[in-house]
C-alpha positions as a Markdown table, in Angstrom:
| # | Residue | x | y | z |
|---|---|---|---|---|
| 1 | Met | 10.7 | 17.8 | 6.9 |
| 2 | Gln | 11.4 | 17.5 | 3.3 |
| 3 | Leu | 12.4 | 14.3 | 1.7 |
| 4 | Ile | 15.6 | 14.0 | 0.2 |
| 5 | Asp | 16.0 | 11.8 | -2.6 |
| 6 | Phe | 19.0 | 9.8 | -1.5 |
| 7 | Glu | 19.4 | 6.8 | -4.2 |
| 8 | Glu | 19.5 | 9.7 | -6.8 |
| 9 | Arg | 22.4 | 11.3 | -4.6 |
| 10 | Tyr | 24.0 | 7.9 | -4.6 |
| 11 | His | 23.7 | 7.3 | -8.6 |
| 12 | Glu | 25.3 | 10.3 | -8.9 |
| 13 | Tyr | 28.2 | 9.7 | -6.8 |
| 14 | Ala | 28.7 | 6.1 | -8.0 |
| 15 | Glu | 29.1 | 7.1 | -11.8 |
| 16 | Lys | 31.2 | 10.3 | -11.0 |
| 17 | Trp | 33.2 | 7.2 | -9.0 |
| 18 | Ile | 33.0 | 5.2 | -11.9 |
| 19 | Arg | 34.3 | 7.4 | -14.4 |
| 20 | Glu | 37.3 | 8.0 | -12.2 |
| 21 | Asn | 38.0 | 5.0 | -11.4 |
| 22 | Ala | 37.4 | 2.8 | -14.5 |
| 23 | Gly | 40.9 | 2.1 | -15.1 |
| 24 | Arg | 41.7 | 0.7 | -12.5 |
| 25 | Phe | 39.3 | -2.6 | -13.2 |
| 26 | Gln | 39.8 | -4.8 | -15.8 |
| 27 | Asn | 36.3 | -5.7 | -16.6 |
| 28 | Met | 32.8 | -4.6 | -15.3 |
| 29 | Glu | 32.5 | -7.4 | -13.1 |
| 30 | Glu | 35.6 | -6.5 | -11.4 |
| 31 | Met | 34.0 | -3.2 | -11.0 |
| 32 | Glu | 30.5 | -4.4 | -9.5 |
| 33 | Asn | 32.6 | -6.2 | -7.1 |
| 34 | His | 33.1 | -2.6 | -5.3 |
| 35 | Leu | 29.6 | -1.5 | -5.5 |
| 36 | Thr | 29.0 | -1.8 | -1.8 |
| 37 | Asp | 32.3 | 0.4 | -1.1 |
| 38 | Ile | 31.2 | 2.8 | -3.0 |
| 39 | Tyr | 28.1 | 3.1 | -1.2 |
| 40 | Asp | 29.7 | 3.1 | 2.4 |
| 41 | Ala | 32.1 | 5.8 | 0.6 |
| 42 | Phe | 29.0 | 7.6 | -0.1 |
| 43 | Ala | 27.2 | 6.8 | 2.9 |
| 44 | Asp | 30.0 | 8.6 | 5.1 |
| 45 | Gln | 31.1 | 11.4 | 2.9 |
| 46 | Glu | 30.6 | 14.8 | 4.0 |
| 47 | Ala | 28.0 | 16.2 | 1.9 |
| 48 | Pro | 27.2 | 19.9 | 1.2 |
| 49 | Trp | 23.5 | 19.2 | -0.2 |
| 50 | Leu | 23.4 | 18.1 | 3.9 |
| 51 | Gly | 24.7 | 21.0 | 5.5 |
| 52 | Gly | 28.3 | 19.1 | 5.7 |
| 53 | Ile | 27.1 | 16.1 | 7.9 |
| 54 | Ser | 27.1 | 12.7 | 6.0 |
| 55 | Pro | 24.3 | 10.8 | 5.3 |
| 56 | Arg | 25.2 | 8.1 | 7.7 |
| 57 | Thr | 25.1 | 10.9 | 10.2 |
| 58 | Tyr | 21.8 | 12.5 | 9.2 |
| 59 | Phe | 19.8 | 9.3 | 9.8 |
| 60 | Ala | 21.9 | 8.7 | 12.9 |
| 61 | Arg | 20.7 | 12.0 | 14.1 |
| 62 | Ile | 17.1 | 11.5 | 14.0 |
| 63 | Gly | 16.3 | 9.1 | 16.8 |
| 64 | Asp | 12.7 | 9.4 | 16.4 |
| 65 | Ala | 10.4 | 5.9 | 14.6 |
| 66 | Glu | 7.5 | 7.4 | 14.0 |
| 67 | Gln | 9.5 | 10.0 | 12.0 |
| 68 | Leu | 11.6 | 7.8 | 10.3 |
| 69 | Thr | 8.7 | 5.4 | 9.2 |
| 70 | Asp | 6.5 | 8.6 | 7.9 |
| 71 | Met | 9.7 | 9.3 | 5.9 |
| 72 | Met | 9.7 | 5.5 | 4.4 |
| 73 | Cys | 6.1 | 6.1 | 3.6 |
| 74 | Arg | 6.3 | 9.5 | 2.0 |
| 75 | Cys | 8.7 | 8.2 | -0.4 |
| 76 | Glu | 6.5 | 6.1 | -2.1 |
| 77 | Glu | 4.2 | 8.7 | -2.4 |
| 78 | Gln | 6.4 | 10.9 | -3.7 |
| 79 | Gly | 8.5 | 7.9 | -6.2 |
| 80 | Ile | 11.5 | 8.0 | -4.1 |
| 81 | Thr | 13.2 | 4.8 | -3.4 |
| 82 | Pro | 13.7 | 4.6 | 0.3 |
| 83 | Pro | 17.2 | 4.6 | 1.1 |
| 84 | Asp | 18.9 | 1.7 | 2.5 |
| 85 | Leu | 20.4 | 3.9 | 5.7 |
| 86 | Leu | 16.8 | 4.9 | 6.6 |
| 87 | Leu | 15.7 | 1.5 | 6.6 |
| 88 | Asp | 18.8 | 0.4 | 8.6 |
| 89 | Arg | 18.2 | 3.4 | 11.0 |
| 90 | Leu | 14.9 | 1.7 | 11.8 |
| 91 | Val | 16.3 | -1.5 | 12.3 |
| 92 | Asp | 18.8 | 0.0 | 14.6 |
| 93 | Leu | 16.1 | 1.6 | 16.5 |
| 94 | Gly | 14.3 | -1.9 | 17.6 |
| 95 | Glu | 11.6 | -1.8 | 19.9 |
| 96 | Lys | 11.1 | 1.9 | 19.4 |
| 97 | Ala | 10.6 | 1.1 | 15.6 |
| 98 | Val | 8.1 | -1.9 | 16.2 |
| 99 | Lys | 4.8 | -0.1 | 17.0 |
| 100 | Pro | 5.2 | 2.6 | 14.1 |
| 101 | Leu | 6.0 | 0.1 | 11.6 |
| 102 | Ile | 2.6 | -2.0 | 12.9 |
| 103 | Arg | 1.0 | 1.2 | 12.3 |
| 104 | Ala | 2.3 | 1.6 | 8.9 |
| 105 | Ala | 2.0 | -2.4 | 7.7 |
| 106 | Gly | -2.0 | -2.5 | 8.9 |
| 107 | Asp | -2.9 | 1.3 | 7.7 |
| 108 | Arg | -4.8 | 0.4 | 4.2 |
| 109 | Lys | -4.3 | 4.1 | 3.1 |
| 110 | Thr | -0.4 | 3.2 | 3.2 |
| 111 | Gly | 1.1 | 2.6 | 0.0 |
| 112 | Pro | 1.5 | -1.7 | -0.8 |
| 113 | Lys | 5.3 | -1.1 | -1.5 |
| 114 | Ser | 5.9 | 0.7 | 2.2 |
| 115 | Arg | 3.1 | -1.9 | 4.2 |
| 116 | Leu | 5.7 | -4.5 | 2.6 |
| 117 | Leu | 8.7 | -3.0 | 3.6 |
| 118 | Ala | 7.7 | -2.4 | 7.3 |
| 119 | Leu | 6.5 | -6.1 | 7.5 |
| 120 | Asp | 9.7 | -7.1 | 6.1 |
| 121 | Leu | 11.5 | -4.7 | 8.7 |
| 122 | Leu | 9.3 | -6.2 | 11.5 |
| 123 | Asn | 10.5 | -9.4 | 10.5 |
| 124 | Glu | 14.0 | -8.8 | 10.7 |
| 125 | Leu | 13.1 | -7.1 | 14.3 |
| 126 | Glu | 11.4 | -10.4 | 15.2 |
| 127 | Ala | 8.7 | -8.8 | 16.3 |
| 128 | Arg | 6.0 | -11.0 | 18.3 |
| 129 | Glu | 3.8 | -7.6 | 18.9 |
| 130 | Ala | 3.1 | -7.9 | 14.5 |
| 131 | Val | 1.4 | -11.6 | 15.2 |
| 132 | Pro | -2.2 | -10.1 | 15.9 |
| 133 | Leu | -2.0 | -8.3 | 12.8 |
| 134 | Cys | 0.0 | -10.8 | 10.8 |
| 135 | Leu | -2.8 | -13.2 | 11.6 |
| 136 | Asp | -5.8 | -11.0 | 9.8 |
| 137 | Leu | -3.3 | -10.1 | 7.4 |
| 138 | Val | -3.5 | -14.1 | 6.5 |
| 139 | Asp | -7.1 | -14.3 | 6.8 |
| 140 | Ala | -7.9 | -11.2 | 4.5 |
| 141 | Arg | -5.6 | -12.6 | 1.4 |
| 142 | Thr | -6.3 | -12.3 | -2.1 |
| 143 | Glu | -4.9 | -14.9 | -4.8 |
| 144 | Arg | -1.8 | -12.9 | -5.4 |
| 145 | Asp | -0.7 | -11.0 | -2.2 |
| 146 | Gly | 2.5 | -10.1 | -1.3 |
| 147 | Ile | 1.4 | -8.9 | 2.1 |
| 148 | Ala | 0.0 | -11.7 | 3.0 |
| 149 | Asp | 2.8 | -13.5 | 2.0 |
| 150 | Ala | 5.2 | -11.0 | 4.0 |
| 151 | Ala | 2.8 | -11.6 | 7.1 |
| 152 | Ala | 3.3 | -15.1 | 6.8 |
| 153 | Arg | 6.6 | -15.1 | 6.7 |
| 154 | Ile | 6.8 | -13.5 | 10.5 |
| 155 | Leu | 3.9 | -15.9 | 11.8 |
| 156 | Ala | 6.5 | -18.4 | 10.8 |
| 157 | Arg | 9.1 | -17.2 | 13.1 |
| 158 | Phe | 6.4 | -17.9 | 16.1 |
| 159 | Ala | 4.4 | -21.1 | 14.8 |
| 160 | Glu | 5.4 | -23.2 | 18.1 |
| 161 | Ser | 3.7 | -20.7 | 20.2 |
| 162 | Ile | 0.5 | -19.7 | 18.0 |
| 163 | Arg | 0.1 | -23.4 | 16.6 |
| 164 | Pro | -3.3 | -23.4 | 18.9 |
| 165 | Glu | -4.5 | -20.0 | 17.2 |
| 166 | Leu | -3.0 | -21.0 | 13.6 |
| 167 | Leu | -5.4 | -24.0 | 14.0 |
| 168 | Arg | -8.4 | -22.1 | 14.8 |
| 169 | Arg | -7.8 | -20.0 | 11.6 |
| 170 | Ala | -7.4 | -22.7 | 9.5 |
| 171 | Ala | -10.0 | -24.5 | 10.5 |
| 172 | Arg | -12.7 | -21.7 | 9.5 |
| 173 | Ala | -10.4 | -19.9 | 6.8 |
| 174 | Pro | -11.6 | -18.6 | 3.3 |
| 175 | Glu | -10.5 | -20.8 | 0.0 |
| 176 | Glu | -7.6 | -18.4 | -0.4 |
| 177 | Ala | -6.1 | -17.7 | 3.1 |
| 178 | Leu | -6.3 | -21.8 | 3.8 |
| 179 | Pro | -3.1 | -22.8 | 2.0 |
| 180 | Thr | -1.1 | -20.2 | 3.9 |
| 181 | Trp | -2.8 | -21.7 | 7.6 |
| 182 | Leu | -2.2 | -25.2 | 6.3 |
| 183 | Asp | 1.4 | -24.4 | 5.2 |
| 184 | Leu | 2.4 | -22.7 | 8.4 |
| 185 | Leu | 1.1 | -25.7 | 10.2 |
| 186 | Ser | 3.1 | -28.3 | 7.8 |
| 187 | Val | 5.8 | -27.8 | 9.8 |
| 188 | Phe | 3.7 | -30.3 | 12.9 |
| 189 | Ser | 4.5 | -33.2 | 11.3 |
| 190 | Gly | 2.8 | -36.2 | 12.7 |
| 191 | Asp | 0.2 | -33.6 | 14.2 |
| 192 | Pro | -3.5 | -35.4 | 13.9 |
| 193 | Glu | -5.4 | -31.6 | 13.8 |
| 194 | Val | -3.3 | -30.3 | 11.1 |
| 195 | Tyr | -3.1 | -33.8 | 8.9 |
| 196 | Ala | -7.1 | -34.0 | 9.3 |
| 197 | Leu | -7.4 | -30.6 | 8.0 |
| 198 | Thr | -4.7 | -31.1 | 5.3 |
| 199 | Glu | -6.2 | -33.9 | 4.3 |
| 200 | Lys | -9.7 | -32.4 | 4.0 |
| 201 | Ala | -8.4 | -29.5 | 1.8 |
| 202 | Phe | -7.1 | -32.0 | -0.5 |
| 203 | Leu | -10.1 | -33.9 | -0.8 |
| 204 | Asn | -12.4 | -31.4 | -1.0 |
| 205 | Gln | -10.8 | -28.2 | -2.7 |
| 206 | Thr | -9.8 | -28.6 | -6.4 |
| 207 | Lys | -8.5 | -25.1 | -6.7 |
| 208 | His | -5.0 | -25.5 | -4.6 |
| 209 | Arg | -5.0 | -29.6 | -4.8 |
| 210 | Ala | -1.4 | -29.9 | -6.2 |
| 211 | Phe | -0.4 | -28.0 | -2.9 |
| 212 | Tyr | -2.3 | -29.5 | -0.9 |
| 213 | Ala | -0.6 | -32.9 | -2.1 |
| 214 | Asn | 2.8 | -31.6 | -1.4 |
| 215 | Leu | 2.0 | -30.3 | 1.7 |
| 216 | Leu | 0.6 | -34.1 | 2.7 |
| 217 | Gly | 3.6 | -35.6 | 1.6 |
| 218 | Arg | 5.8 | -33.5 | 4.2 |
| 219 | Gln | 3.4 | -34.9 | 7.0 |
| 220 | Gln | 4.9 | -38.2 | 6.5 |
| 221 | Asp | 1.9 | -39.8 | 7.4 |
| 222 | Glu | 1.4 | -43.5 | 5.8 |
| 223 | Arg | -2.4 | -42.4 | 5.8 |
| 224 | Ala | -2.1 | -40.2 | 3.2 |
| 225 | Leu | -1.3 | -42.4 | 0.5 |
| 226 | Arg | -5.1 | -43.6 | 0.6 |
| 227 | Ala | -6.3 | -40.5 | -0.2 |
| 228 | Leu | -3.4 | -39.6 | -2.5 |
| 229 | Thr | -3.6 | -42.9 | -4.7 |
| 230 | Ala | -7.6 | -42.1 | -4.7 |
| 231 | Val | -7.3 | -39.0 | -6.0 |
| 232 | Tyr | -4.6 | -40.4 | -8.6 |
| 233 | Asn | -6.4 | -42.9 | -10.0 |
| 234 | Thr | -9.2 | -40.3 | -11.0 |
| 235 | Ser | -9.7 | -39.7 | -14.1 |
| 236 | Asp | -10.7 | -36.0 | -13.9 |
| 237 | Ile | -7.6 | -34.5 | -12.6 |
| 238 | Gly | -5.3 | -32.0 | -14.7 |
| 239 | Tyr | -1.7 | -32.6 | -15.6 |
| 240 | Leu | 0.1 | -30.5 | -12.5 |
| 241 | Asp | -2.2 | -32.1 | -9.7 |
| 242 | Tyr | -1.3 | -35.4 | -11.2 |
| 243 | Met | 2.6 | -34.6 | -11.1 |
| 244 | Glu | 2.3 | -33.2 | -7.7 |
| 245 | Ile | 0.3 | -36.3 | -6.3 |
| 246 | Ala | 2.4 | -38.3 | -8.1 |
| 247 | Asn | 5.9 | -37.0 | -6.1 |
| 248 | Ala | 3.8 | -37.0 | -2.8 |
| 249 | Ile | 3.0 | -40.5 | -3.2 |
| 250 | Glu | 6.8 | -41.5 | -4.0 |
| 251 | Ala | 7.9 | -39.1 | -1.2 |
| 252 | Leu | 5.7 | -41.6 | 1.2 |
| 253 | Gly | 7.3 | -44.6 | 0.0 |
| 254 | Gly | 4.6 | -45.5 | -1.9 |
| 255 | Asp | 4.5 | -46.4 | -6.2 |
| 256 | Ala | 3.1 | -43.8 | -8.6 |
| 257 | Gly | 3.6 | -46.0 | -11.6 |
| 258 | Asp | 5.5 | -44.9 | -14.8 |
| 259 | Arg | 3.2 | -41.9 | -14.7 |
| 260 | Ser | 2.3 | -42.7 | -18.4 |
| 261 | Arg | -1.1 | -41.0 | -18.4 |
| 262 | Asp | -2.0 | -38.7 | -21.9 |
| 263 | Phe | -2.5 | -35.0 | -20.9 |
| 264 | Ser | -2.7 | -34.1 | -24.6 |
| 265 | Gly | -5.1 | -31.0 | -24.7 |
| 266 | Asp | -4.7 | -29.9 | -21.2 |
| 267 | Pro | -3.2 | -26.7 | -20.9 |
| 268 | Asp | -0.8 | -26.9 | -18.5 |
| 269 | Tyr | 0.9 | -30.1 | -20.2 |
| 270 | Glu | 0.5 | -28.8 | -23.3 |
| 271 | Ala | 2.3 | -25.5 | -22.5 |
| 272 | Leu | 5.2 | -27.0 | -20.6 |
| 273 | Arg | 5.8 | -29.0 | -24.2 |
| 274 | Asp | 5.7 | -26.1 | -25.9 |
| 275 | Ser | 8.6 | -24.8 | -23.7 |
| 276 | Arg | 10.7 | -27.3 | -23.8 |
| 277 | Glu | 10.1 | -27.5 | -27.8 |
| 278 | Glu | 11.4 | -24.2 | -27.6 |
| 279 | Glu | 14.5 | -24.8 | -25.8 |
């Protein structure tokens, strides 16, 4: 099936509508408040370029989730924005859309934007069937990985029921994946295994230390004060780590002092100071 650029058609419709109705509005903000109405009118208007049916009807007549998912992925390949009507139709199909979306999200040949869209739709569908894929996507994450982040949002929905697997993955996680696993586990405040893994990461991994300090602060476990204070009082931590550790100490009821340490020369401190001077 040939792809139609619905977004381009919508923009043409919206520009024509604005030209014809500009006199009804006092300012641009008032007009922008009607954008949803404009889109709905576009979606429901019979269109000659669709053989006389409306865009909404066009998608409503497609009941094959595989076909819709393929259309979504082909949009990226051809530089077309997938229309909201297509994505809404996939959600409307519910369970029928889950397997095609999982296949798209897990296929590395699929474009990254389409994989993200597929994961976001699976999250909206609360698709538990996507959990095995999402576990593997988080395990394989790189430093800046939107796909792993989207997978983590799905896992967060089911954290209670998959806690043992989250713990198992965290215990053997590579460095880039560990923060995500511990973040997912941080909802289990008071869990001794979660605390032990978080404290170990905080003490042994300097790359994400500020983040791990924040997680320790969330645990509401007084034992964390010892670990946080020990690192806080060392002389070789950077400015951002120092400030986040201080925040965690205070979140646990401890005393971080006046935070008066001199960080002149620290790149993060200097960048923050320069940005404040420019304001």
